[in-house]
N, C-alpha and C positions, 0 to 999 in steps of 0.2 A: 311448438316450434316458434310461433310468433313471440311468445314470452322470452324464449332463449335468444331470439334475434334482437329483441329490445335490450336485453342484458348485455349482449356482445357490443351493440352499438354504443350504449352508455359507457361501457368500460373503455371502448376505443376513444371516446371523447375525453374521459377523465385522464387517460394516459397521454393523450395528445396535448392537452393544455399546458402541462409543465414543460413538455418538449419544445412547444412553440415559444414559451416564455424564455427558456434557456437559449433557444436559437437566436432570439432577438438580443439577449444580453451578450451573446458571443459576437454577434454582428456589430453591436455598439462598441465592444471592447476592441475588436479588430480595427474598426475605424479610428478609435482613439490611439491605437498602436501603429497606425499607418506611417509609412516612411516619409510622407510629405510633411508631417508635423515637425516643427522645429523643436530642439531640445529645450529652448527657453520657454516655449508654450507648454510643453509637457511638464515642466517643473512646476507649473501653476495648477496642475490637476488636483493637488492635495487641497486646494482652496476652492476651485471651480467645479470639481466633481462632475465632469461632463457625462460619463456613462450613466451614473445614477440620475442626473438631471434630465437627460434626454429620455431615459426609460420612464421617469415620472411623468413627462409630458407626452408619452405614448408615441414617440418617434420610432418608426420602423424603417427598414430598407426600402419599402414600397410606398412610403408616405410622400405626399406633396407638402413640402415645408417652405414657409416664407420666413426668412430671418430679416428683421428690421434693423437697419443701421449696423451692418456687420463690421464696420470699422476696419481694422487691419486684417481681419480674417481669422481670428482665434478659433471661432467655431466653424468657420468655413473649411478649415483643415480637417475637421472631423465629418461635417455634413456632406462635403463633396464626395469623398470616397464611400461613405455610407449609402448615399442615394444614387450613385453613378449608374448602377445597372438597372434598377427597377423603380426608382423614385424620381422625384423632381425637386430641385432646389432653386428657389427664387431668392436671390440676394438683393434686397431693396436698399440700395446705397444712396448717397447724396445725389441730387439732381445734376444732370450734366450742364445745365445752363445757369448754375449758381454763380454769383459774383463773389463768393467767399473764397479767399485764397486757401484757407484751411480745408474747406470742403473739397476744393479742386485738387489739392495735394493728396488728401486722403483717398479720394476716388481714383486718382492716377495710380497711387500705390496699390490699391486693391486690384485694379485692372492688370497691373504688372504681375501680381500674384496669380491671377487667373490665367495669364499667358505663360506662366513658368512651368507648368506640368500638364500633360494630357488628362490627368484625373479631373481637372476643372473644366473640361471641354463641354460638359452638359449643364454647367451652371448657367442659369438665366439671370443676367444682371438687369435689374429693374430699378425704379426710383421710388424713394420714400419722399413723397410730397404731400404733407398733411392736407386733408380735405379732398384728395384725389385718389380714391380707392383703386381705380383701375390701373394706376401707375405702379402699384405694388405687385399685383398679380390679377389674373382674370377673376371677376366677381364669382364668389362661391366655389372656388377651385381648390382651396387649401384644406388639408387635413389638420395642419398645425401652423400657427403663427407664433414666432418666438421673438422676444426682446430681452436683451441682457444689459442691465445697468444703463438704461437710457432715460428712464422717466424723469430724473432730476434735470437733465439737459432740456428736455421738451417743456417741462413746467417753467423753467427759467425763460424760455422763449415765448410761450403762449399762454401761461397760466391755466386756470381751470377750463376756459373756453377752448383754447387750443388743444389741450389734452383730451377734451371730450371728442373733438373732431378726429383725433388720432385713434382713440378707442373705437369710434364708429367705423373708421377705415378697416381696422382689424376685423371687426364683426362682418363687414361686407365681403372681405376676402375669404372668409372661412365657409366651408360647407356646413349645413346643419349638422350638429353633433360634433363639429370640429373643436379643437383645443387651442386656447390662447395660453401660452406659457410665459410667465413674467418672473424675471430675476432682477432684484434691485437692492441697492444699499438700504438697509432698514433703519429708519429713525425711531428711537425708543418713544413710546407713547408719552412718557413723562416730559419729553422735549418738544412736544407738539406746538407749544406757544413760543418757542425760541425762534431766532432768525435762521431757520433751517435751510432756506432756499439757497444759501451760499455754501452749504456744507457738503453737498453731494449726496446726502441722505434724503430719504423720501418716506412720508408716513404710510404705513401699510394700509390703514383704514381708508385713506384717500385713494389709493390705487384700487381698492376693492369697490369703493363708491363709484368711481369713474367707469370701471368695467361694467358694473351692474346697470348703470344708467344707459350704457350702450346696448344692453340686452343680455349680457353674459350672466351666467350663474357660477358663483365660486364653488367649485367641486371639492377642492382639497388644497391645503397648504402643507408645506414640508420644511423640515429643519435640515435638509440635505446640505444647504449652504450657510447654515447658521454659524456664528462665531461668538460665544458668550464672553470672550475676552475683550471684545470691541465695545467700548462705551459710547461711541459715536460723538465724542466730545474731544476734538483734537485741534491744535493751533491752525492747521491748514485743511481742516475738514477731512473727508475721506482720503484725500490725496497725501495726508501725513503718513498713512500706512503703506505697506508694500502693495503693488509694485512701484508706486510713484516715489514714495519717500521724499516728499518735497522739502523737508528740513535738512536734507543732505546727511552729514555725519552727526548732526545734533540729535542726541537720544536715539540714534539709529538702532542700537541693540534692543532698546525698549520696544520700539515699534515693530521690529522684526519678530520679537517674541509674541506680540499680539497676533501678527499675521494679517491676512487680508480681511476686508470688512465683513461684518455681520450682514447677511443678505436674506431677504424674504424670497420664497420660492412658491409662487401661486399658480394653480391650475384652474382656469376658467373653461366653461363649456358653452358653446353656442347651442341653444335649445333646438331640438328637432320639432318642427311644426306639427301640431296635433291635428 
């Protein structure tokens, strides 16, 4: 009877695992299909692949998630409904006391979004202030920290030293075993010696080095958001491509055919203390 009981228990586990995986995929897809999402944002799913990306970063409806610099809220439109019932969403936006007009406008616009629908009522608006981990979320509280296409901006403002402080903040916000998910415009290795800091692209190896210095372990990289058509060599950098199309009508069809940028998708893990 004991042997039979073990077989039954093992069978139950084996049958349950795919069901749980499918359940999470369904929840992510339902969030991506939520009515709160604008049609304009949905049109970019073909390039940003939110369902696959969030699944890769192990985001579930019960996760505590910190999104760093959520901007206009492209991912907020997915994360807010996904986490509304059982999870926690910290949106770490620009500091309220900033003197930057751009930061103030962006923060005000994001606050308007949060006030626009009850689905955002449980979103915790926090601040991303490099060097102040507690402003992001309570220390050691997050299952997942996410950053989408921000590294190039931060590097331009603080270089290696400033970036290291930022990765340290991410490390402090995460629980042991938590995930740091990074998506960023990828600079080809062959262009590492170019003046890449003005292009919007970022060296993948530098991102890995900074994360590892903070204590993270690179667990896996993915081509979910890769685009082999993108050479990362454009007159206006990454902003030459959609959705920005900084050249206007000049060669517009050419850049639309390329699509959005080639992006690295990196999953780091905060080690569990031994």
